[in-house]
N, C-alpha and C positions, 0 to 999 in steps of 0.2 A: 290846435285848440278850438273848441266849439264856440261859436258866437251867439248861439241861440239860447233863449231863456227856457228853462225846463217847463214852466207853467204855460207856455204858449198853447193856445187852443183850449185851455181849461177856464172854467168860470172864475173870474177874479173874486177874491175875497172882499166882502164888504168891510167898511171901517169897523163895524161892531164885531165882526168875526175876527179881524186882525187883533183888535184890542183884547178879546177874550182869550185868543190863543197865546198872546204875549203874556197876559196875566197868569194863565194856567202854567205856561212853561216856566216862568219865574218862580211861581209858588212851588211847583214840583222840584225845581232845581234846588231851592232852599231846603228841601226835605231829604236831600241825598245824605244818607246816614254813613257813619264810619264803616258799618258792617257791609253795606252795599259797595262802598268805595273799595273795601278790601277784596270783595268778590270780583269786582271788575278789574282790580289790580292783578288778580290771579289770572285774568284773561289777557294780560299784557297791556292794559290801558292805564296810563298815569293820571294823577289828579289834573294835570294840564289838559290831557285829552278829554276828560270828563267835562271840564269847564268849557272848553272850546266847542264841544258838541252839545252843551247845555242839557246833559242827561239829568234826570231827576227821578223821584219816587212819588207815587200818588198816595199821599197820606190824607189829605183833605180834598176829596174829589170835587171837581167842577161838575155842573149839570151834564149828564150824559156819560160821565166817566166813573160812575159809582161801582160798576162791576170790575173796574181795574184797581180798586183799592189795594195798596201794597205792591203794585206792579211797577216795573221800571218804565218811565216815560221817555220816549225817544222822539224829540222834535225833528221834523224835516225842515231845515233852515234854508231860506233863500240865500242868494249871493251876498245880501246885506245882513245876514244872520237873523233875519226876522222869521219866526216860525210860520210855515204854511199849512202844516197839519201835525198831528201827533199819532204815533203808533205806540203800542204797549207790549211789554214782554213780562210774562209770568216769571217770578223769581223762586217759586216753589219747586221742589224736586219731585213732585208727585206726577202721576200719569195724567197728563193734561186732558186727554180724551175722556177719561173717567169722570173728570170734573166739568165736562161739557164745553171746553174751550181749547183753542190752540195755544202753543207756546207764545206765539206772537199774534196780536189782534189789532185790527184797524177799527176806527169808528164807523158806525153804520152809515152807509152811503158815501164813504170816502172814495175819492178817485185815485187811481194808481199814479204815483209820482216816483221820480228818481231820488234816492237818498244821497245827500251831500252834493248838491248841484254846484257848490263852490268849486269842486274839482274840475268842473267843465270850463271854468273861466280863468284858470291859472295858466301861465305860460308853459309851454311844453307840448309834445306831440305823442305822449304815451299815457294811456289810461288803463287802470285796473277796474274790473267789475266783479264785485263780490256778490254772494247771494244774500248774506245777512248784514244788517246795519252795523252790528258790533264787529263783524269781520272786516268791513270796509274801514272802520275806525282803526282797527289793528294794523291793516296795511298802511294806512296813513301814518301811524305811529312809528313805523320802521322807515319812513321816508318816501313811500310810494304815493301816487296820486289816484285816489280810489273813490268810486261810487258804489252803491248797492242797488240791485234790482231784486227785491225779496220774493222770488218765485216766478216760474214760467208764465203763470196766469196773469202776472202784473207787467209782463213785457208787452209794450204796445208799439205799433208801427212807427209812431213819431219818435220813439226813443232812438231808432236807427239814425235819424237825422242829427240827433244830439251828439252821436259818436262819430259822425262822418268826418269831422275835422281832425281826428287823431290818426297818426300813421300806424300806431300799434295799439290794439285793444286786447288785453289779456283777461280771460274769463276764469275766475277762481270759484267755480260752482262746487257745491258739496258733492262728495263721491257716492251718490245714490241716484235712484231713478228720477227724483224731482230735480236734482242738480243737473243730471244729464239732459233733461228736457229743456231747462233754462239755457244750458250751454249750446244745445242744438239750435234753439231759436235765435240766439244772438249771433252765432257763427254763420248761420244761413242768411241773416239779415245784414250783417256788417262784414264786408269782404276782407277787411284787414284784421278781423278778430280771430284769435286762436285760444284754445283751452289750455289751462295749466292743469296738469294731471296731479291731483292730490291723492296720495296713497295712504296717508296716516289719519284721515278724517278731514274735517273742514279746516278752514284757515286757522282758527283758534287751536284746534287739536294739533295741527301741524306745528304751529308756533310753540306749543308746550313741549313738543318732542325735539324740535331742531333749532328753536330760537329765531331771533331776528335774522341772523346770518343765513339760516336755512331758507327762510322765506325769500330773501334777496337773491339767493342762489337759484331758486326756482324761477324767479323773474328774469334772470340774466339770459 
């Protein structure tokens, strides 16, 4: 188990920043609609999973979040469940590039962080690394201990130190060029890391095809 805090080396949040993030997270969490809960349920996430992760929907945007109105709000929680930052996922089925944005977006100037750092502080010597935040939550929902690194560009040298305390690190990157780049970076930086070969799509696609037992079989 890692004993390091993920935010080490990052500029600490000021009290006002922490207060704003907590208020925004609570507000967006209270706006999680039945429709979005049903959508996330179709991705294998239970209402308990959503509450634990404090997922929400941006209905009444806080300053700087206006362009994310209607998007899913994904808080990056510290080990004490206090939000350290927010990322956002578009819930529309349109071509995101045509609308001038990615499927996932960070706030301007945000620094790369590991998603679900709580997993770094649990007892145990095995860690799963997913590429997407929702994929990490899905791995957690089937009983695995998972974080997310959302893309090769967000993998930083200090992340290897966070994973150094685990005897096994399994990388569940998406089966595409971007996923291959992330998997390569991690396995080159962390000697005990190995890639899980996903043949049916990403973690969520695989779950939809083979269920929880299929994911656990891949991890065995």
